[in-house]
N, C-alpha and C positions, 0 to 999 in steps of 0.2 A: 778262397776269397782273398784278394790282395789286401795288405795292410795299408795301402793308399786310401782305403775307404774308412779307416778307423776314425779320423776326425769327424766324419759325417755321422758316426754312431754315438758320439759323446752326448747327444741330446738325451739319451736314456742311460748311457754308461756312467756319466758324471753324477747324476742324482742317485742312481743305485749304489754306486761305490761310496758316495758321501753319506748315504743312509747308514751303512755299516760302520763307518768311521765315527759318526755322531753317536750311534748306539753304544759303541765300545768306549769312546773317550769323551763323550759329550758332557759329562758332569764337571769337567774342568772348565774354568771360567773362559767365556768367549769362544770356546771351541765349537759348540753347536751352532752359534750364530755365524761365525766367520766361515766355517766349512760349508754351511748351507748356502750362503750367498755366493761363494766362489763356485760351487757346483752349478748353481742356476746360471751364473754368468757364462760358464763354459758351455752349458746346454744352449743358451741363446746364441753364442758364437757358432756352435755346431750347426744349428738350424739356419743361421744366416749364411753359413758356408754352403749348405745345401741349396738355399735359395739362389745364391750367386751362380752355382753350377747349373741349376735348372734354367736360369735366364740366359746364361752364356751359350748353352748347348742348343738353344732353340727347340728343346723337346718339352713335351708336357709331363714327362715323368723320368725318374732315374731308377734303375734296377740294380740291386746288388745280389747277383746270383738269382736263386729262386726264393730267397728268404725275405728280402726287403723290397718294398715298392714305395717310392717316394714321389708324390706329386704335389700340386699346389694345395690341395685340401689337407694333406698330411702336414705340410709346413705351416699353414695358417692355424691349424689346431695346436701344433706344438708351440708356436709363438704365443698364442693366447694362454695356454696352460702355464708356460714359463713366466709370462708377465704376471699372471695371477699368483703363482707360487712365490715369486719375488716380493710382491706387495704384501702377501699374507705373512711371509717370514718377517719382513720389516715391521709390520703392524703388530705382530705377536710379541716383539721384544718388550714393550711396556705393558701391553694389554694383558698378556697371560701372566706376567710376573705379579701384577696387582690383583686381577680379578680371580685368579686361580692359584693364589699363593699356598693353599693347602695341598697343592700337587707339585710343589717345588722339586721334589726328588724325581719326578717323572717328566720334567720339561725336556730332557734330552731325547726321551722316547717320542714325545710329541713332534719335535723337529725331524727326528729320524723317520717317522711315519709319513710326514708330509713329503719328504724327499723320496721315500720309497714309492709312494703313490704317484708322484710326479714322474718318476722313472718308468713305472709300468704303463702309465698313460702315454708317454712319449713313445714307448716301445710299440704299444698297440697301434698308434697312428702310422707306423711305417712297416708293419708286418704284412707280408703278401698272402700268406696262408690264413684263410678266415677262421680255421679252427684254433690256430695259435693266437689270432686276434681275440677270440672268445676267452682263451685262457688268461691273457693279459688283462682283459676287461674284468674278468671274474676276480682276479687277484686284487685289482685296484678297488673293487667293491668291498671285498672282505676286509682289506687293510683299513678302509675309511671308517669302519665301525669303531675302532679305538678312538678316533678323533671325535666322533659323535658322543661317546660315553665318557669323554675325558673328565667331566665334572664328578662322575661316579655318585650321583644322587639317584633317587628313585625314578624321577622323570626322564633323565638322560639314559638310564639303563633300559627303560621301557621303549624309548625312541630307538635305541640301538638294536634292541631285540626285534622290533617291528621292521626296521630297515633290513637287517640281515635275512630275515625270513622272507619278506616280500620281494626283495631284490633278487635273491637267489632262486626263488620259485619262478619269478617272472623271467629272469634271464635264461632259465633252463629251457624255455620255449625256443629261444634263439639257438640253443645247442641242438634241439630236435630239428630245427630248420636246416642247420648246417649238416647234420647227419643225413637228412633226407636228400640234400643236394649231392653229398658225397656218394650216396648209394645209387642215385639215378645216373650221375655223371660217370661213375666207375673209377674216379680218381680224385685226388685232392683238388678242391676248388680254390683258386687264387683270386685276389682282388683284380689282378691284371687280366684275367679271362672270365670273370664272373658274368659279364654281359653276354658272352657267347653261350655260357652254360644256361642262363635263364631263357634265352631264345630257343634253346633246343629242348626244353622241358615240356612234357605233356601238360595240357592246360590245367587239369585238375591237380596235378602235382605242384605246378607253379603257384596256383592260388593257395593251396595248403601251406606251402613253404612261406609264401609272403605273409599269410596270417600269423604263422609262428614267429616270424621276425618282427612283425608289428607288435605283438604282445610283449615280446622280450625287450625290444628297444624302447617302446613306450613306457614300460615299467622302469627301465634304467633312467630315462629322462624325467620321469615323474609326471606324465601327462594323464589326465582323467580318461578313463576310470581306473587307471593303474597308479594313482598318486598317493595312496593312503600312507605311505611311509614318509613322504616329503615334508608336510607341515611340521610334524613333531621333530624330525631330524634337523630341520633348519632352525627351529625355535630353541631346542635344548642344547644344540652345539654352541661352543664359544663362537662369537661373531666372526672372528678370523676364519674359523673352520667353515662357517656358513658361507662365506665368500668363496672359499675353496670348493665347497660342494656345488654351489650355484654356478660358479664361474669356470669350473674345470671338470669335476667328477661327473655331473649330470650330462655334460657335453659329449661324453662317450656314447650316450644313447643316440644323439643326433648323428654322430659319426657313423655308428652302426646303421642307422636309417639311410644315410647317404650312400653307404657302400653296398646296401642290399635292397631295401624296399624301394628306393628310387629306381633301380633297374627294373623291378617288377611293374612299377607304375608306368614306365616307358612303354611296356608291352601289353599291359592289361588295364583298361580304364576302370575296372571294378576296384582295383587296389587303390587307385588315385581317389576314387569316390569315398572309399572306406576311411582312408587316412584323413582326408579333408573334413569328412563328417565328424570323426573323433576329435580332430584338431579344433573344429568350430565349437564342439561341446566344451573342450578345455578352455577356449577363449572366453566363452560366456559364463560358465559355471565357476571358473576360477575367480572371475571378478565378483560374481554374486556371493560366493562363499567368503571372499575377503571382507565384504561389507559388514558382516556380523561379528568380526573378531575384535578383541580388546587388547590382545598381545601384539605389539608392533611387528615382531619378527614373523608371526603367523600371517599378519596382513600382507607383508611383503612376499611371504612364501606363496600365498594363493594368487597374488598379482603375478608372481613369477610363472606360475602354472598357466595363467591366462596368456602371458606373453609368449611362452614356449609353444603355444598352439599356432602362433603366426609362423614360427620357424618350420614346424613339422608340415604344415599345409603347403609351404613354399617349396620344400625339398622334393615333393612328389610331382611338381608341375613339369611339363615337358619343355617349357620355354627357357631360354637363357636368362631372361629377365626374372623369372620366378626363382630359379635356383640362386641367381646372383643376389636377389633381395633376401632370400632365406639365409644365406651365409653372412651377408652384411648384418642382418638382425641377430644372428647368432653372436657376432662380435659385440653388437650394441647391448644385447641382453646381459652379457658378461660385465660390461662396463657399468651399466645402470644398476645392476644388483651389487656390484662392488661399491658404488657410491652409497646406496641405501643401507646395506648391511654394515659397512664401516661406520656410517653415521650413527646407526643404532648401537654399534659397539662402543662408540664414544659416549653415548648417553648412558649405557649400562656401566661403563667405567666410572663416570662421574656420579651417577645417581644410585647405582646398584639395583636397578629395576628396568623391566621392559614393558610394564603395564602402563597404559596411557594415563589412567587416573592418578598415578603416583609420580609422574615426571613432567608436570606442566610448568609453564612460564620460564623457558630456557632461552628465549630469543636474545636477551641482553647478556646472558651469562655464557653462552656458547655460540657466538655468531658464526664461526666457520662451519660448525656442524649444522646450524639452522639453514645457512645458505646452501650447503651441499645437499641437504635433504630436500629442499624446495627444488633445486635444479634437477636432482634425480627423479622427483615426482613429475615435473613437467616433461622430462625426457621420456618417461614411461608413457605419457599421454601422446607422444609423437608430435610435440610442439615444434614449430619451425625454429631453425638455428641449431637444432640438436640432430645428431647422426641418426637417431631413431626415426625422425621424420622422413628421411630419405628412404630408409629400408622399408618402413611401413607403407609408404606410397608405392614403392616398387612391387611389394607383395599384393597390395590392393589392386593395382592395374593388371598384374599377372593373373590373379584369380578371376577378375572380370573377363580377361581375354580368353580364358579357357571355359567360360560359362558358369563360374561359381559365384553368381551375384549375391546370393544369400550369405555365403561365407564372408565375402568382402564387406557386406553390411554389418555382420556380427563383429568383424575385426574392428571397424570404426567405432561401433557401439561399445565394445569391451574396452577399447583404449580410452574412450571418453569416461566410462565408469571407473576404470582404474585410476585415472588422474584425479577424478573427484574424490575417490576414497583416500588416496595418498595425501592430497591437499587438505582434506578434512582432518586427517590424522596429524599432519604437520601443524595446522592451526591449533588443534587441541594440545599438542605437546609444547609448542613454542610461544603461544600467545595467552592461553587461559591461565589464570592464577592458581597457584597452589601454595597455601600459607606455610606449609612445612619446608618448602624450598625457597621461600621468599628471601631469606637472609643467608642462604648458602652461597659459598664461593666455589667455583669449579676451575680447575686448570687441567689442560690436556697436554700430554707429551707431544713433542714436535713430530715424532715419527707417525703417530696416529693421524694427525692433521695432514701431514705430508702425503701419506698413502691415499687418504680420501681425496685430497686435492689432485693427485695424479689421475685418478679415475675421472674426476670432474673435467680436468683439462682435456683428456682424451675425448670425452663426450662432446665437448664444445668444438675442439679442433676438427674432429672427424665430421662434424656437422657443417662447419664453415668451409673447410677445405678437404672434402672427402677424397680428392685425387691422391692423397697420401696412401690410402688403403685400397683404392680401386685396383691397382695392379695385382695385389695379393688375392683379392676376391675374384678378379677375372681369371687368374691362373687356376684357382680352386674350382671355379665353375666349369672351366674348360676340361679340367681333370675328371670331373664327374661325368660330364657329357661324353667325353672320349671313351670311357669304359663301356657305356651302355648304348651308344649309337652304333 
């Protein structure tokens, strides 16, 4: 492999190397922060360089030997993860130092783990061999446990234990699916040729493989009925980590779906029906379960499960419009959850609680947070002027076009229910009085407001002027279709 390709690999090399530097020298002042930011900037530059080469070459993909396969989906996933990682790092500077001051001696490990996980995720997105992709995915899952249990209290340890057991058992099904493909094909299966392998499989083997991949990647994404790890992990993690989990780590599950299950759905209608049925259950019951929660982070976690059902259902549709809508909503889901969980992090920073009954009457005391939370809530409901409106409409019409009328109705109903739940929560937090907080004064660090604001701006800009992201989504959609057609 020529060294000319080295800059293209900085998307994962820079975070991995910086993780080691931060772990070894991060206790020194400003080392962990500055090294982490520099590494993410280098990763973004590397991904941008790949995008430039992809568009200039007029090809749908770039190959580096047999090891790496880079297409539009790879790059859009990398950019999304890098943006989330950058925002999480910036947000963590003030948030972690105050909220988790009892863990001061371990802050450098916290930053190191974020960079390490980012590096493995970016590596997974460009690996050609699906077995190596599984290894990178598994490593990112194991590493994330440290971030979930960072508080080291009883609840966070229970959440971390549940996460590591359920994720590893679930993702093991994907490994069995990979082994089955290898055994039948008689050779290593690559992303670049998986479409041909799927078409050559005997029907019963193909359906079994698809089922194994569905279980594995649905568990990784946290979709019902494989969601049991997600609410506790989201609620007990630091809010910055919750954004990292929702915006980056769980997206590996959808990447796995797009690289495997989508191909099976192109050839077997049964797989499409199964995925859309499970996705519809996630849409509906995620919203219903959110209604009874009193912990703000758990409310958003269940709403997130509901929203992720939209994405999974779209990714198995045979139409360009369906996959386009799914990828667009994947981006929007990351932005919406960034807004909501960062806003909740600001509330926890100021009030020390995430229970609705303990944090009322904040509208006049934290106006930026209140505005952000309301905007995020409206976006979850797919309101016009927000990017989620466009992606939801695309998925709705794509489902109808392929005959899934009931699922499209469930999509609209669950969106309506989600926005009602979140607006009700917002009203409870920001308008109803709480005498204990009546005379309290709150001040938020600039970086926390800035990072929340960045997600809000993206949500609005992508809704008003979606042409900014359309070329990226178009390239990713064509990359998926090219492999499986």
